[in-house]
N, C-alpha and C positions, 0 to 999 in steps of 0.2 A: 563486330564480330558477333556471330550467335552462340548463344547461351546454350552449351552441352547438355544433353539431355542425363539426368539421372538414371544410373542403372542399379538404384537400390528397388528393393522390391517392396513396392507399396502394401502398407497394413493399417488397420485401425490397432492393433494392438498395444500401441504409444499410446494413445490417447485414452483407451478406455482402461488402462490400469491407472491413469493418472486421476480419470472420473471417479474410480472405485476407492481410489484414494480419499478425494475428496469429499466423496457423500458416504454414511455410514451402508454398511451393507444389507441391513434391515430396510433401507429405504427402496429397495430392488430398482435402482435407474435403469441397469443395463437389463434389458428382456432376456428372459432363460427360456429358449423353447422347450425345454426340457421338463419345465414345471407342472405337474400333473391338476388338471382339472377335479378342484372337491367339491363335489356337489351332493343334496340329499333327494332321494325320491318325493313324490307328493301324494304319495298313498293310492295313486290310478296308475296301471302302467298304460294305459292309453294317454295322459296328459304327459307322462315321462318320455314315450316314443316322439310325441309332436314336439318337445322342447330340444332334441335330440342330445340333449346332455344329462339325460337321467331325472329333472326336476326342477323345480324353478330357483330354490337355493343354490349357488353358486359360489364357493369365497373369493372376495374381492369384487364382486361385480352387483349390479342392481338392476331389478327385474321388475316390473309393472304388471297388473292385472287389472284390465279395465273392463267392465259392464255395465248396464244398466242395474238399475235396482233388482234384488232378489234376483239374483244371476248363478251366486254362489262364490263370490271374492271372498268373503271373511271365512266361508266351510273348508274352502280350498286351504286358506292359510293357516289354520287352524289344524286342518290334518296333514300339513306339512310340517308344521311345528311337532304334532305328535310322533313324525315321521324321525325328524333329528333328534327330539328328546329320546327317543329307543338307541338312535344311535349314538348317544353321548355326547351331542351337540349342548351347546349352553347357550338360551336365545334371551331376545324380549319382545315382548308385544306391546307396542305403542297403541294403544287402545283411542285414538283422537277423536273417533265419532261416539266415544262413549256406550258404546254400544255390546262390550264383549259379556258373553253370558256363561259362566262357570259349569253351571249344568251341562249346556249343550258342547261346551270343549271339552268336559269330561267324558261325555259319550262319544268324542270322536278320538278318544285316547289322550288328552292332554295333561299333565298333571302339573298343577299349580302350587310349586313346592319352594318357589323362590329362593331357590338354589341353582337349579338348569333349565328354569322357564319361571320369568315375572311378567306381570302384567302394568304397564303405567298409563297414567291417564291425563296426559299435559293438556290444558284450556286453549291453548295458543300455540302458535309457532315458534316463537321465540322461545317458549317455557320447552317446547318439546325438543330444541336444537342444543337447550343449555341440560337437558336431562339425558340427551347420547352422550354429551361429552364427558358429564360425569361416569356414566356407564364406562366408556371406553377407556377412559384414565384412571378409574378403580379395578375395572376388571376385564377378563379376556374374554370376549362373546365371540360365538360361531355364526350369528345370525341376528338379526333386525327384522321385525317386522311393523310395518306404518299402513295404518288402517284408520283413516286413508289422506292421501294428498288431497282431497277435497275440503276435508274438513281440518286440514293443520294450514289454516289463516293466518297471518300478521296480526298482532295484537290490536294494531289502530284499526283494523277492519271491524274487529269481534266488539271492541269497546270506543264503537262512534259515537258522536253525539245523540244520535237516535237511527232508528232502521231505514231512512230513505238513504243512509251513507252519507251524511254531513259530517266532515269530518275525515272522512277515509281518504287515502290517497288511490287515485285512480289506478288500475292495474295492479295494486298491490299486492296481491297474491302469488300473479306471476312474476312481479319482480322478489319477492320473496324466494320462490322456488328456482329463479334464475340463479342468485346468489349462492341458496344453502345446497343443490345439487351437486355442484363442482366439490363444496367441502365434505357433503358426505360419501362422493364419491372417493376423495382422497382419505378420508378417517378408514373407509372401508377397504382400500388397496393398501395401506399402510398398516393395519390393523389385523387383516387379513379375516374379515367378517363378510359373509353374504347379506343382501341387502334383497326384501320381499316388499312390495307396497302397492297397493289397491289404490285406484282409483275410479272417480264415477264420470258418466259422460253426458253431455248436454247434446240438444237439439242446435242447429245450427240455423241464426235466425236471417231471414230471407226479404226483405224490404222491397226486392221489385225482380226484373229479369227474368229468369227462364223459369221460375218458381211460383211467380205474382198471380199466375191466373188458377194454379194449383191452390194456395193460401187463400185467396179470395174464397173460391168456390169451396171449400172445405171446411175452413177455420175462422171464417170469417174477414171483412174489411179492415187491415189497420191493425189485424194481429202482429204481421210481420214473421211468424214461424209458418214455414212450409209443411207438408207431410210426404216430403222425400224421405228416405233413408241415411241422409247424410249425418254423423254426431262428431264432435270434438271431445278432447278428455279435457280436465281442467289444469291447473297450474300454470300455463302457458306453453312457450312453445319451445324454449331452453330447455327444460327439463327431460324433453325426447329424446336430448345428443346425449344426455348423460347416461342413458339406461342400455343396457347391453342385451336385453330381452324385453318386449312387449308384447303383452298377449291380451286377446279379447274374447270375452264370456259373450254368447248369446242364447238367449232359451229359445230353442227352435219347437218344441211340443211338450204337451204332459203325458207322462206315463201313468198307465192305469194296470190292475191285475183284475181279473174276473176273482168276486167274492159273491157267494151266491148267485144272484140273477142280474146284479148289478157289477158293473167297473167304478172300482174306488182309483182316486187319484193320489198314487202314493209318492209321486216325484216327479223332476222334469229331467228332458231330454236338454244338454247343454252343449251347443259348439265351441267349440275351442280353437282360433285361429292364431296362427302366430304371425304376427303382424312386424315383429322386427325381431331379427337373431344375428347378433356377431359371434357368436358361440358355434353355432351349427345353421343347416340349412332353413331358411324364413320360407314363409305364405304356406308352410303344411296347416291342416284340418283336420278335426276329426270330431266324433262324438261321445259323450260319457253322459253317466246316469246318476244323478244325485239323488238321494231317497232322503223325504225332508221328515218321514214318520219314523220316530224314535230315534232321531240321530245318529242315522245308520252313515252319512257321508254319500262319496261316491260307492257305484256298484257297477264295475267292468263287463261281468259276464253277459249280460243281456245285450249290451252293443258288441260284445266279441262274438256273440252266438251268431250276429247279424253279418259280421265279419267272415267269419271260417263258414257260413251258410252258402255267402254269395261266392266264396272261393272254392265251393264243392268241397271242401273238407266237413260238410256236415251234410249226410245225406237223409233223407224222409223216406221211410219205408210204411209199407199198408199198415193200417190199425194207429197210424200215429205213434211211430217208434223212430226214434230219432237216432242218428249212428254217428259216431266220432270216425275219420280215417285215420287209420294207423301210420303214426310217422316216428322221427328220431325223438321229438319234443314230448309225446304224449302218447301212450298206446290207445288202441279203440274200444270203445265201450258204447254201450247202447242203452238207451231209456226212452219208456213208453211215456209219451207225454213232453211238450214243450219245457211248460214251468218244471216238471220233473228234472229235465236234462239240464236245463241253465243251474237249477240248485245243485245236479251231480258235479257239474262244472266248478263251483263254488267252495267245494268240499277242501279242507286243509291238505289233504295229500294231494288232491289232484290239482287244486288251483294255480300253486307255480309253474306245473306242466304248460297249464293252456295259458300261462302268461308269456312264455317262453316261446309256444308255438305262436302265438299273437305276434310277441317282437320279429319272431323271423318273416311271418306274413307281410308284416308294416314293412319291415325292410325290403322286401321284394317288390313292393306294391309302388308303381307312382303315384306321388302325392299330387301331380301338378294336373289342374284341369284345363285340358288343353283349348276349351272353348274361351275360358276367361284367358289365358295365356296370349290371345290376339288383340285383345282389348287394351285399350288405351289404359296405361296406369296412372292412377289417382294420387293425389297428393297425399301425405303421411295424416295429415288433420283430418281427412275425410275418411270416415269408418264406416264400413255400411255395415247397417242393421236390418236383415230380413228376417219379417216373423213368416213361419207357416201357417197355412190356414187352417190347420186343426188346433192350434195353441189354444183357442179360447173355445174349443168344442166340449 
């Protein structure tokens, strides 16, 4: 005889009540769709728009900034720390690269008071892990910065018998991060703090195949390095899966200003590419400016000027006069000379209005490159870094 179907209404409530009684409320086992995303801005409206969540630091999540050397990774981290500190967040900067410069950090707005912000300098990975555990057990932090993944190597790599690698565990760095990344992600979730880490990139080795001819002709037989644009990040493959957001920085060109009869190199134009984002739309790109003269940090106004001009919100009249169109976000004004106009945009009373206008323009723009959309998607490990011709001018 066939079993009669139950007419009882199906529900998960009994199971969920049992789960919540078994696990502590602070474990957050049951997903809460109404939980607010807590984030802090990076100090750059351009970058905040690319992230889609208002900045790099998001509580309970881990974010990575990867880039070649001297692309502004540490500068963005310090600038983000300054913004977090102003908002009342408490954080720790883990300087594994031993490169923290307090005078530069001060110029970017960071206050090293050892109350709301402190810097720790571990020697190797296991020491860094222990320090993080001590901080989490003894204090309540809002964010943790690790600078960098590449420098955070296991003890047996740094203290091998010699520099040839004798005594090391092969793949030890990747193995360390494969084990530590899920632990760190668990700590961040359970203790509700954000993690921001920097990473270095390496050029891929190609001993043969499609890059063989290029490698031989440009860099010499037997070098094994191609001259293509494929790069990978350090720390192994497992680390990538525990990151909620990954960003790639790339120096695109030098930024110069006219001083007398010559142009002075005062900064670099950096492209930021959103290569993974579980909190917002991925694959967005944009450009921002870092001024390294005087520790200025990011300067959005020259890049915003280019965007507004391209969108015909800035008009050039006779005599070199620039006019901003009247909008609901910012009233119209006109200034003679491009540099003077950009300086006017950056004035304290006008800057927030210009940033609001840029956000509105950014949200209305299609950020997908239609030409690239038709191309075959590359694997996550292949990061394209293309240098423009004017970089070394």
